[in-house]
Structure formats: structure tokens, C-alpha cells
All heavy atoms as TSV, in Angstrom:
chain	resi	resn	atom	element	x	y	z
A	1	MET	N	N	15.867	4.866	-3.039
A	1	MET	CA	C	17.013	4.505	-3.817
A	1	MET	C	C	18.293	4.948	-3.110
A	1	MET	O	O	19.268	4.215	-3.107
A	1	MET	CB	C	16.935	5.122	-5.202
A	1	MET	CG	C	18.154	4.806	-6.028
A	1	MET	SD	S	18.038	5.293	-7.728
A	1	MET	CE	C	17.433	3.801	-8.430
A	2	LYS	N	N	18.293	6.145	-2.525
A	2	LYS	CA	C	19.512	6.607	-1.859
A	2	LYS	C	C	19.904	5.679	-0.721
A	2	LYS	O	O	21.079	5.412	-0.521
A	2	LYS	CB	C	19.374	8.039	-1.379
A	2	LYS	CG	C	18.449	8.187	-0.204
A	2	LYS	CD	C	18.876	9.315	0.693
A	2	LYS	CE	C	17.888	9.505	1.787
A	2	LYS	NZ	N	18.210	8.888	3.031
A	3	ASP	N	N	18.917	5.161	0.017
A	3	ASP	CA	C	19.223	4.236	1.103
A	3	ASP	C	C	19.879	2.967	0.578
A	3	ASP	O	O	20.835	2.467	1.167
A	3	ASP	CB	C	17.962	3.892	1.895
A	3	ASP	CG	C	17.428	5.077	2.670
A	3	ASP	OD1	O	18.215	5.989	2.996
A	3	ASP	OD2	O	16.215	5.099	2.933
A	4	TRP	N	N	19.364	2.451	-0.518
A	4	TRP	CA	C	19.959	1.255	-1.115
A	4	TRP	C	C	21.380	1.551	-1.588
A	4	TRP	O	O	22.304	0.780	-1.330
A	4	TRP	CB	C	19.113	0.738	-2.282
A	4	TRP	CG	C	19.737	-0.447	-2.937
A	4	TRP	CD1	C	19.676	-1.746	-2.518
A	4	TRP	CD2	C	20.549	-0.440	-4.115
A	4	TRP	NE1	N	20.402	-2.545	-3.358
A	4	TRP	CE2	C	20.949	-1.769	-4.358
A	4	TRP	CE3	C	20.977	0.551	-4.982
A	4	TRP	CZ2	C	21.750	-2.124	-5.430
A	4	TRP	CZ3	C	21.777	0.197	-6.056
A	4	TRP	CH2	C	22.157	-1.127	-6.264
A	5	LEU	N	N	21.558	2.682	-2.282
A	5	LEU	CA	C	22.897	3.035	-2.756
A	5	LEU	C	C	23.875	3.162	-1.593
A	5	LEU	O	O	24.991	2.645	-1.646
A	5	LEU	CB	C	22.865	4.351	-3.543
A	5	LEU	CG	C	22.270	4.277	-4.934
A	5	LEU	CD1	C	22.000	5.676	-5.468
A	5	LEU	CD2	C	23.199	3.521	-5.868
A	6	LEU	N	N	23.467	3.849	-0.534
A	6	LEU	CA	C	24.357	4.049	0.599
A	6	LEU	C	C	24.626	2.763	1.378
A	6	LEU	O	O	25.608	2.684	2.117
A	6	LEU	CB	C	23.797	5.126	1.524
A	6	LEU	CG	C	23.804	6.539	0.935
A	6	LEU	CD1	C	23.034	7.498	1.831
A	6	LEU	CD2	C	25.223	7.033	0.694
A	7	SER	N	N	23.800	1.760	1.200
A	7	SER	CA	C	24.033	0.478	1.879
A	7	SER	C	C	25.046	-0.397	1.141
A	7	SER	O	O	25.492	-1.402	1.683
A	7	SER	CB	C	22.711	-0.282	2.041
A	7	SER	OG	O	22.285	-0.813	0.801
A	8	GLN	N	N	25.419	-0.013	-0.063
A	8	GLN	CA	C	26.400	-0.769	-0.837
A	8	GLN	C	C	27.795	-0.496	-0.269
A	8	GLN	O	O	28.145	0.639	0.030
A	8	GLN	CB	C	26.347	-0.396	-2.319
A	8	GLN	CG	C	24.980	-0.562	-2.953
A	8	GLN	CD	C	24.436	-1.967	-2.787
A	8	GLN	OE1	O	25.049	-2.932	-3.231
A	8	GLN	NE2	N	23.295	-2.083	-2.144
A	9	SER	N	N	28.593	-1.534	-0.157
A	9	SER	CA	C	29.899	-1.402	0.510
A	9	SER	C	C	30.862	-0.464	-0.213
A	9	SER	O	O	31.732	0.133	0.421
A	9	SER	CB	C	30.537	-2.778	0.680
A	9	SER	OG	O	30.760	-3.372	-0.587
A	10	ASN	N	N	30.721	-0.308	-1.502
A	10	ASN	CA	C	31.665	0.528	-2.250
A	10	ASN	C	C	31.147	1.948	-2.505
A	10	ASN	O	O	31.805	2.730	-3.178
A	10	ASN	CB	C	32.033	-0.136	-3.574
A	10	ASN	CG	C	30.831	-0.391	-4.458
A	10	ASN	OD1	O	29.709	-0.453	-3.973
A	10	ASN	ND2	N	31.058	-0.545	-5.743
A	11	VAL	N	N	30.000	2.306	-1.941
A	11	VAL	CA	C	29.432	3.644	-2.122
A	11	VAL	C	C	29.659	4.447	-0.848
A	11	VAL	O	O	29.264	4.039	0.233
A	11	VAL	CB	C	27.920	3.577	-2.445
A	11	VAL	CG1	C	27.312	4.962	-2.503
A	11	VAL	CG2	C	27.701	2.846	-3.754
A	12	LYS	N	N	30.314	5.598	-0.989
A	12	LYS	CA	C	30.596	6.456	0.160
A	12	LYS	C	C	29.595	7.594	0.290
A	12	LYS	O	O	29.337	8.081	1.378
A	12	LYS	CB	C	32.004	7.021	0.051
A	12	LYS	CG	C	33.057	5.951	0.120
A	12	LYS	CD	C	34.434	6.523	-0.009
A	12	LYS	CE	C	35.441	5.389	0.017
A	12	LYS	NZ	N	36.799	5.857	-0.169
A	13	TYR	N	N	29.060	8.053	-0.836
A	13	TYR	CA	C	28.083	9.136	-0.830
A	13	TYR	C	C	27.321	9.139	-2.141
A	13	TYR	O	O	27.719	8.496	-3.105
A	13	TYR	CB	C	28.745	10.494	-0.580
A	13	TYR	CG	C	29.896	10.802	-1.499
A	13	TYR	CD1	C	29.678	11.369	-2.755
A	13	TYR	CD2	C	31.199	10.532	-1.117
A	13	TYR	CE1	C	30.727	11.642	-3.603
A	13	TYR	CE2	C	32.260	10.807	-1.963
A	13	TYR	CZ	C	32.022	11.359	-3.204
A	13	TYR	OH	O	33.070	11.635	-4.051
A	14	VAL	N	N	26.220	9.882	-2.165
A	14	VAL	CA	C	25.386	10.030	-3.357
A	14	VAL	C	C	25.232	11.529	-3.607
A	14	VAL	O	O	24.957	12.289	-2.680
A	14	VAL	CB	C	23.997	9.387	-3.160
A	14	VAL	CG1	C	23.088	9.639	-4.354
A	14	VAL	CG2	C	24.138	7.888	-2.897
A	15	ILE	N	N	25.423	11.933	-4.857
A	15	ILE	CA	C	25.296	13.331	-5.246
A	15	ILE	C	C	24.075	13.495	-6.151
A	15	ILE	O	O	23.865	12.697	-7.058
A	15	ILE	CB	C	26.553	13.823	-6.014
A	15	ILE	CG1	C	27.806	13.677	-5.161
A	15	ILE	CG2	C	26.371	15.257	-6.511
A	15	ILE	CD1	C	27.873	14.604	-3.988
A	16	ALA	N	N	23.280	14.509	-5.877
A	16	ALA	CA	C	22.141	14.865	-6.734
A	16	ALA	C	C	22.333	16.312	-7.168
A	16	ALA	O	O	22.958	17.103	-6.455
A	16	ALA	CB	C	20.837	14.720	-5.965
A	17	ASP	N	N	21.813	16.663	-8.328
A	17	ASP	CA	C	21.892	18.054	-8.750
A	17	ASP	C	C	20.511	18.566	-9.127
A	17	ASP	O	O	19.649	17.803	-9.528
A	17	ASP	CB	C	22.876	18.249	-9.913
A	17	ASP	CG	C	22.469	17.529	-11.179
A	17	ASP	OD1	O	21.528	17.993	-11.847
A	17	ASP	OD2	O	23.101	16.511	-11.522
A	18	THR	N	N	20.329	19.874	-8.926
A	18	THR	CA	C	19.075	20.531	-9.276
A	18	THR	C	C	19.386	21.880	-9.908
A	18	THR	O	O	20.418	22.492	-9.611
A	18	THR	CB	C	18.192	20.788	-8.039
A	18	THR	OG1	O	18.914	21.613	-7.120
A	18	THR	CG2	C	17.776	19.511	-7.362
A	19	ASP	N	N	18.484	22.338	-10.750
A	19	ASP	CA	C	18.586	23.702	-11.249
A	19	ASP	C	C	18.423	24.650	-10.063
A	19	ASP	O	O	17.654	24.374	-9.134
A	19	ASP	CB	C	17.489	24.005	-12.274
A	19	ASP	CG	C	17.695	23.288	-13.594
A	19	ASP	OD1	O	18.858	23.010	-13.947
A	19	ASP	OD2	O	16.689	23.024	-14.276
A	20	LYS	N	N	19.105	25.749	-10.092
A	20	LYS	CA	C	19.036	26.688	-8.970
A	20	LYS	C	C	17.634	27.235	-8.743
A	20	LYS	O	O	17.280	27.586	-7.622
A	20	LYS	CB	C	20.015	27.838	-9.178
A	20	LYS	CG	C	21.449	27.438	-8.919
A	20	LYS	CD	C	22.359	28.638	-8.920
A	20	LYS	CE	C	23.725	28.248	-8.414
A	20	LYS	NZ	N	24.639	29.398	-8.342
A	21	ASN	N	N	16.823	27.281	-9.777
A	21	ASN	CA	C	15.474	27.833	-9.618
A	21	ASN	C	C	14.421	26.777	-9.301
A	21	ASN	O	O	13.242	27.079	-9.228
A	21	ASN	CB	C	15.070	28.633	-10.859
A	21	ASN	CG	C	15.023	27.788	-12.109
A	21	ASN	OD1	O	15.354	26.613	-12.073
A	21	ASN	ND2	N	14.626	28.381	-13.216
A	22	ASN	N	N	14.801	25.544	-9.057
A	22	ASN	CA	C	13.867	24.462	-8.776
A	22	ASN	C	C	13.693	24.296	-7.258
A	22	ASN	O	O	14.180	23.345	-6.653
A	22	ASN	CB	C	14.356	23.161	-9.420
A	22	ASN	CG	C	13.299	22.097	-9.435
A	22	ASN	OD1	O	12.342	22.154	-8.666
A	22	ASN	ND2	N	13.469	21.115	-10.290
A	23	ILE	N	N	12.988	25.216	-6.669
A	23	ILE	CA	C	12.824	25.269	-5.213
A	23	ILE	C	C	12.149	24.009	-4.663
A	23	ILE	O	O	12.530	23.501	-3.611
A	23	ILE	CB	C	12.011	26.517	-4.800
A	23	ILE	CG1	C	12.661	27.794	-5.349
A	23	ILE	CG2	C	11.843	26.594	-3.293
A	23	ILE	CD1	C	14.077	28.035	-4.926
A	24	ALA	N	N	11.177	23.479	-5.379
A	24	ALA	CA	C	10.479	22.274	-4.906
A	24	ALA	C	C	11.449	21.104	-4.763
A	24	ALA	O	O	11.405	20.375	-3.768
A	24	ALA	CB	C	9.345	21.916	-5.859
A	25	SER	N	N	12.326	20.933	-5.713
A	25	SER	CA	C	13.315	19.840	-5.625
A	25	SER	C	C	14.300	20.078	-4.493
A	25	SER	O	O	14.728	19.128	-3.831
A	25	SER	CB	C	14.070	19.684	-6.944
A	25	SER	OG	O	13.216	19.157	-7.934
A	26	HIS	N	N	14.655	21.320	-4.238
A	26	HIS	CA	C	15.548	21.630	-3.109
A	26	HIS	C	C	14.907	21.158	-1.813
A	26	HIS	O	O	15.563	20.538	-0.978
A	26	HIS	CB	C	15.810	23.128	-3.005
A	26	HIS	CG	C	16.420	23.734	-4.222
A	26	HIS	ND1	N	16.479	25.094	-4.404
A	26	HIS	CD2	C	16.996	23.182	-5.323
A	26	HIS	CE1	C	17.069	25.363	-5.557
A	26	HIS	NE2	N	17.376	24.213	-6.137
A	27	ARG	N	N	13.628	21.441	-1.662
A	27	ARG	CA	C	12.920	21.058	-0.435
A	27	ARG	C	C	12.837	19.542	-0.289
A	27	ARG	O	O	12.999	19.012	0.811
A	27	ARG	CB	C	11.525	21.677	-0.420
A	27	ARG	CG	C	11.566	23.162	-0.203
A	27	ARG	CD	C	10.181	23.737	-0.045
A	27	ARG	NE	N	10.274	25.192	0.117
A	27	ARG	CZ	C	9.466	26.036	-0.449
A	27	ARG	NH1	N	8.474	25.621	-1.203
A	27	ARG	NH2	N	9.617	27.334	-0.258
A	28	VAL	N	N	12.579	18.857	-1.388
A	28	VAL	CA	C	12.507	17.387	-1.337
A	28	VAL	C	C	13.846	16.819	-0.888
A	28	VAL	O	O	13.905	15.947	-0.015
A	28	VAL	CB	C	12.101	16.804	-2.716
A	28	VAL	CG1	C	12.304	15.306	-2.758
A	28	VAL	CG2	C	10.657	17.165	-3.035
A	29	LEU	N	N	14.924	17.298	-1.468
A	29	LEU	CA	C	16.251	16.803	-1.103
A	29	LEU	C	C	16.597	17.131	0.350
A	29	LEU	O	O	17.143	16.289	1.064
A	29	LEU	CB	C	17.307	17.372	-2.053
A	29	LEU	CG	C	17.265	16.779	-3.454
A	29	LEU	CD1	C	18.089	17.619	-4.417
A	29	LEU	CD2	C	17.753	15.339	-3.454
A	30	GLN	N	N	16.261	18.320	0.802
A	30	GLN	CA	C	16.521	18.684	2.196
A	30	GLN	C	C	15.743	17.786	3.149
A	30	GLN	O	O	16.290	17.305	4.143
A	30	GLN	CB	C	16.165	20.143	2.440
A	30	GLN	CG	C	17.133	21.106	1.792
A	30	GLN	CD	C	16.658	22.541	1.826
A	30	GLN	OE1	O	15.457	22.814	1.824
A	30	GLN	NE2	N	17.601	23.459	1.841
A	31	LYS	N	N	14.472	17.538	2.841
A	31	LYS	CA	C	13.654	16.672	3.697
A	31	LYS	C	C	14.159	15.235	3.694
A	31	LYS	O	O	13.988	14.509	4.671
A	31	LYS	CB	C	12.191	16.714	3.265
A	31	LYS	CG	C	11.508	18.002	3.646
A	31	LYS	CD	C	10.055	18.006	3.260
A	31	LYS	CE	C	9.399	19.310	3.676
A	31	LYS	NZ	N	7.967	19.314	3.398
A	32	ALA	N	N	14.807	14.824	2.602
A	32	ALA	CA	C	15.359	13.470	2.509
A	32	ALA	C	C	16.728	13.368	3.185
A	32	ALA	O	O	17.290	12.284	3.267
A	32	ALA	CB	C	15.473	13.051	1.044
A	33	GLY	N	N	17.254	14.494	3.674
A	33	GLY	CA	C	18.507	14.462	4.413
A	33	GLY	C	C	19.737	14.909	3.646
A	33	GLY	O	O	20.850	14.770	4.144
A	34	ALA	N	N	19.564	15.461	2.462
A	34	ALA	CA	C	20.704	15.936	1.679
A	34	ALA	C	C	21.180	17.283	2.208
A	34	ALA	O	O	20.402	18.062	2.762
A	34	ALA	CB	C	20.315	16.065	0.212
A	35	THR	N	N	22.458	17.538	2.035
A	35	THR	CA	C	23.019	18.836	2.365
A	35	THR	C	C	23.612	19.446	1.102
A	35	THR	O	O	24.113	18.737	0.229
A	35	THR	CB	C	24.116	18.724	3.436
A	35	THR	OG1	O	25.117	17.815	2.992
A	35	THR	CG2	C	23.546	18.245	4.752
A	36	LEU	N	N	23.547	20.759	1.031
A	36	LEU	CA	C	24.104	21.460	-0.121
A	36	LEU	C	C	25.607	21.255	-0.118
A	36	LEU	O	O	26.286	21.530	0.873
A	36	LEU	CB	C	23.749	22.938	-0.068
A	36	LEU	CG	C	24.111	23.768	-1.282
A	36	LEU	CD1	C	23.424	23.232	-2.544
A	36	LEU	CD2	C	23.723	25.217	-1.063
A	37	TYR	N	N	26.129	20.751	-1.213
A	37	TYR	CA	C	27.524	20.332	-1.302
A	37	TYR	C	C	28.361	21.307	-2.108
A	37	TYR	O	O	29.476	21.646	-1.737
A	37	TYR	CB	C	27.547	18.930	-1.917
A	37	TYR	CG	C	28.880	18.400	-2.327
A	37	TYR	CD1	C	29.858	18.116	-1.389
A	37	TYR	CD2	C	29.168	18.159	-3.661
A	37	TYR	CE1	C	31.089	17.615	-1.771
A	37	TYR	CE2	C	30.389	17.652	-4.047
A	37	TYR	CZ	C	31.341	17.392	-3.098
A	37	TYR	OH	O	32.557	16.904	-3.482
A	38	SER	N	N	27.827	21.779	-3.231
A	38	SER	CA	C	28.568	22.643	-4.138
A	38	SER	C	C	27.579	23.318	-5.075
A	38	SER	O	O	26.392	22.994	-5.069
A	38	SER	CB	C	29.573	21.804	-4.935
A	38	SER	OG	O	30.370	22.618	-5.757
A	39	GLU	N	N	28.076	24.226	-5.883
A	39	GLU	CA	C	27.206	24.850	-6.885
A	39	GLU	C	C	28.012	25.276	-8.093
A	39	GLU	O	O	29.219	25.502	-8.006
A	39	GLU	CB	C	26.441	26.031	-6.304
A	39	GLU	CG	C	27.284	27.208	-5.898
A	39	GLU	CD	C	26.443	28.330	-5.319
A	39	GLU	OE1	O	25.965	29.178	-6.103
A	39	GLU	OE2	O	26.261	28.342	-4.089
A	40	SER	N	N	27.329	25.349	-9.207
A	40	SER	CA	C	27.896	25.882	-10.435
A	40	SER	C	C	27.061	27.100	-10.816
A	40	SER	O	O	26.187	27.525	-10.060
A	40	SER	CB	C	27.875	24.840	-11.556
A	40	SER	OG	O	26.552	24.604	-11.985
A	41	GLU	N	N	27.272	27.615	-11.982
A	41	GLU	CA	C	26.511	28.777	-12.417
A	41	GLU	C	C	25.011	28.486	-12.498
A	41	GLU	O	O	24.190	29.337	-12.191
A	41	GLU	CB	C	27.018	29.234	-13.785
A	41	GLU	CG	C	26.522	30.591	-14.204
A	41	GLU	CD	C	27.222	31.090	-15.450
A	41	GLU	OE1	O	28.456	31.078	-15.485
A	41	GLU	OE2	O	26.499	31.473	-16.398
A	42	GLU	N	N	24.648	27.269	-12.884
A	42	GLU	CA	C	23.242	26.921	-13.093
A	42	GLU	C	C	22.684	25.883	-12.119
A	42	GLU	O	O	21.478	25.729	-12.020
A	42	GLU	CB	C	23.048	26.396	-14.511
A	42	GLU	CG	C	23.380	27.415	-15.579
A	42	GLU	CD	C	23.238	26.852	-16.979
A	42	GLU	OE1	O	22.844	25.682	-17.124
A	42	GLU	OE2	O	23.531	27.597	-17.925
A	43	LEU	N	N	23.552	25.143	-11.421
A	43	LEU	CA	C	23.114	24.007	-10.621
A	43	LEU	C	C	23.564	24.091	-9.174
A	43	LEU	O	O	24.616	24.656	-8.866
A	43	LEU	CB	C	23.666	22.701	-11.205
A	43	LEU	CG	C	23.270	22.333	-12.609
A	43	LEU	CD1	C	24.061	21.122	-13.071
A	43	LEU	CD2	C	21.787	22.074	-12.707
A	44	TYR	N	N	22.755	23.466	-8.290
A	44	TYR	CA	C	23.169	23.153	-6.934
A	44	TYR	C	C	23.441	21.656	-6.896
A	44	TYR	O	O	22.739	20.873	-7.531
A	44	TYR	CB	C	22.068	23.464	-5.920
A	44	TYR	CG	C	21.877	24.928	-5.625
A	44	TYR	CD1	C	20.615	25.496	-5.659
A	44	TYR	CD2	C	22.943	25.738	-5.276
A	44	TYR	CE1	C	20.421	26.829	-5.378
A	44	TYR	CE2	C	22.754	27.078	-4.989
A	44	TYR	CZ	C	21.500	27.611	-5.039
A	44	TYR	OH	O	21.314	28.932	-4.753
A	45	PHE	N	N	24.437	21.253	-6.124
A	45	PHE	CA	C	24.766	19.849	-5.942
A	45	PHE	C	C	24.522	19.493	-4.492
A	45	PHE	O	O	24.969	20.207	-3.586
A	45	PHE	CB	C	26.225	19.578	-6.330
A	45	PHE	CG	C	26.503	19.847	-7.779
A	45	PHE	CD1	C	26.915	21.091	-8.205
A	45	PHE	CD2	C	26.316	18.845	-8.720
A	45	PHE	CE1	C	27.159	21.348	-9.537
A	45	PHE	CE2	C	26.548	19.094	-10.064
A	45	PHE	CZ	C	26.966	20.336	-10.469
A	46	TRP	N	N	23.803	18.413	-4.286
A	46	TRP	CA	C	23.393	17.969	-2.954
A	46	TRP	C	C	24.058	16.643	-2.660
A	46	TRP	O	O	24.235	15.810	-3.537
A	46	TRP	CB	C	21.876	17.801	-2.921
A	46	TRP	CG	C	21.156	19.060	-3.261
A	46	TRP	CD1	C	20.858	19.523	-4.517
A	46	TRP	CD2	C	20.679	20.049	-2.366
A	46	TRP	NE1	N	20.201	20.721	-4.445
A	46	TRP	CE2	C	20.095	21.072	-3.136
A	46	TRP	CE3	C	20.689	20.154	-0.984
A	46	TRP	CZ2	C	19.510	22.186	-2.549
A	46	TRP	CZ3	C	20.104	21.274	-0.418
A	46	TRP	CH2	C	19.518	22.268	-1.183
A	47	LYS	N	N	24.408	16.434	-1.380
A	47	LYS	CA	C	25.148	15.226	-1.001
A	47	LYS	C	C	24.423	14.488	0.117
A	47	LYS	O	O	24.008	15.086	1.101
A	47	LYS	CB	C	26.548	15.628	-0.536
A	47	LYS	CG	C	27.475	14.489	-0.266
A	47	LYS	CD	C	28.866	15.044	0.050
A	47	LYS	CE	C	29.893	13.958	0.181
A	47	LYS	NZ	N	31.238	14.517	0.421
A	48	PHE	N	N	24.303	13.184	-0.075
A	48	PHE	CA	C	23.830	12.268	0.955
A	48	PHE	C	C	25.034	11.464	1.425
A	48	PHE	O	O	25.772	10.932	0.605
A	48	PHE	CB	C	22.796	11.265	0.406
A	48	PHE	CG	C	21.494	11.871	-0.006
A	48	PHE	CD1	C	21.240	12.163	-1.339
A	48	PHE	CD2	C	20.511	12.115	0.926
A	48	PHE	CE1	C	20.027	12.689	-1.738
A	48	PHE	CE2	C	19.286	12.649	0.535
A	48	PHE	CZ	C	19.047	12.941	-0.793
A	49	VAL	N	N	25.211	11.357	2.737
A	49	VAL	CA	C	26.332	10.580	3.278
A	49	VAL	C	C	25.795	9.403	4.049
A	49	VAL	O	O	24.795	9.446	4.670
A	49	VAL	CB	C	27.215	11.446	4.196
A	49	VAL	CG1	C	28.353	10.643	4.758
A	49	VAL	CG2	C	27.726	12.645	3.426
């Protein structure tokens, strides 16, 4: 889905969020090419460019 979204002419990036304690999801996003973008008290935000 991220590849399709990023192929759209009006999409510059895709943001995903995960709970800070969800290590498995962090690994999936990292393997898919996401980078840690920001964080809040409870969440990490990941960015695909």
C-alpha cells in the first residue's frame, strides 16, 4: 500500500504510528524502509518518503 500511495502525484510522504511498546511493529516498519520521524508520550511516528 505504501508503494501505491507514494506513486500518487499528490502524495509526498506516508506517516505511520505505533505504540512505543509495540516492538514487532517497529521492526516491520523499519524493514519496509520507514524512518523514525517523531514521537509523542505514547506513540512513535514513522515516515516513508
